[in-house]
C-alpha positions as CSV (number, residue, x, y, z in Angstrom):
1,M,-22.4,-48.1,22.6
2,K,-23.8,-45.4,20.4
3,N,-24.9,-42.5,22.7
4,V,-25.0,-39.4,20.7
5,G,-25.7,-38.4,17.1
6,I,-26.1,-35.7,14.5
7,L,-29.1,-35.2,12.2
8,A,-28.4,-32.9,9.3
9,I,-31.0,-31.9,6.7
10,V,-30.1,-30.1,3.5
11,E,-32.2,-28.8,0.7
12,A,-30.7,-28.6,-2.8
13,K,-31.1,-25.6,-5.0
14,S,-33.2,-26.3,-8.1
15,G,-31.1,-28.2,-10.6
16,K,-28.5,-29.1,-8.0
17,E,-30.1,-32.3,-6.7
18,S,-27.7,-34.6,-8.5
19,A,-24.7,-32.6,-7.4
20,V,-25.9,-32.8,-3.7
21,S,-26.5,-36.6,-4.1
22,D,-23.0,-37.0,-5.6
23,F,-21.5,-34.9,-2.9
24,L,-23.1,-37.0,-0.1
25,K,-22.0,-40.3,-1.8
26,S,-18.5,-39.0,-2.1
27,A,-18.4,-38.1,1.6
28,L,-18.6,-41.8,2.5
29,A,-14.8,-42.3,2.1
30,L,-14.2,-39.4,4.5
31,A,-16.7,-40.8,7.1
32,Q,-15.0,-44.2,6.9
33,S,-11.7,-42.6,7.9
34,E,-13.2,-41.1,11.0
35,T,-12.3,-43.5,13.8
36,L,-14.7,-41.9,16.3
37,T,-17.7,-42.0,13.9
38,L,-19.5,-45.3,14.6
39,T,-22.2,-45.0,11.9
40,W,-22.8,-42.6,9.0
41,Y,-25.8,-42.5,6.7
42,A,-26.6,-40.2,3.8
43,F,-30.1,-40.4,2.5
44,Q,-32.7,-38.7,0.3
45,I,-36.0,-37.6,1.7
46,N,-37.7,-36.3,-1.4
47,H,-36.6,-34.7,-4.8
48,N,-34.5,-31.9,-3.3
49,T,-34.2,-32.8,0.5
50,F,-31.3,-34.9,1.7
51,G,-30.0,-35.9,5.1
52,I,-27.1,-37.2,7.0
53,F,-27.3,-39.2,10.3
54,D,-24.2,-40.1,12.3
55,S,-23.7,-41.8,15.6
56,F,-20.9,-41.6,18.1
57,E,-20.0,-43.1,21.5
58,T,-19.1,-39.7,23.0
59,D,-19.5,-35.9,22.6
60,E,-15.8,-35.9,21.7
61,G,-16.5,-38.0,18.6
62,R,-19.4,-35.9,17.7
63,D,-17.4,-32.7,18.1
64,A,-14.5,-34.1,16.1
65,H,-16.9,-34.9,13.3
66,L,-18.5,-31.5,13.3
67,G,-15.0,-30.0,13.0
68,G,-13.9,-32.5,10.4
69,P,-13.6,-32.6,6.6
70,I,-17.2,-33.5,5.8
71,A,-18.7,-30.6,7.7
72,A,-16.0,-28.3,6.2
73,A,-16.7,-29.5,2.6
74,L,-20.5,-29.1,3.2
75,M,-20.1,-25.6,4.4
76,A,-17.6,-24.7,1.6
77,N,-20.2,-25.8,-1.0
78,A,-23.4,-24.7,0.7
79,D,-23.8,-21.5,-1.3
80,A,-23.4,-23.3,-4.6
81,L,-25.5,-26.3,-3.8
82,L,-28.1,-25.5,-1.2
83,S,-31.2,-23.4,-1.2
84,K,-30.7,-22.5,2.5
85,A,-28.4,-23.2,5.4
86,P,-28.2,-26.8,6.5
87,S,-30.2,-27.8,9.6
88,I,-27.7,-29.5,11.9
89,Q,-29.0,-30.9,15.2
90,K,-27.1,-32.7,17.9
91,V,-29.2,-35.6,19.2
92,D,-29.0,-37.9,22.2
93,L,-29.8,-41.6,21.3
94,L,-32.4,-43.1,23.6
95,A,-32.5,-46.7,22.2
96,V,-30.3,-48.4,19.6
97,K,-30.5,-51.8,18.0
């Protein structure tokens, strides 16, 4: 069962929207290799705002993801791509279908 998640919101610098979109799309392969990540979604909210939502069975899976290659790549590229630091929130899932 999916019990915990992460909601991350990022805002692209002006002119970097396509690069952020491409980065998120390319991260799918990394997410697919994470055995403890149950679901992983990358989405666009508006012209320059994007998000990632992941779900995990346990805190161990969530912590492994936060210490994994996607988070590392995001932080390594944050200064070049993002207008401000990403908002990364741990969430507890109350109901799942």
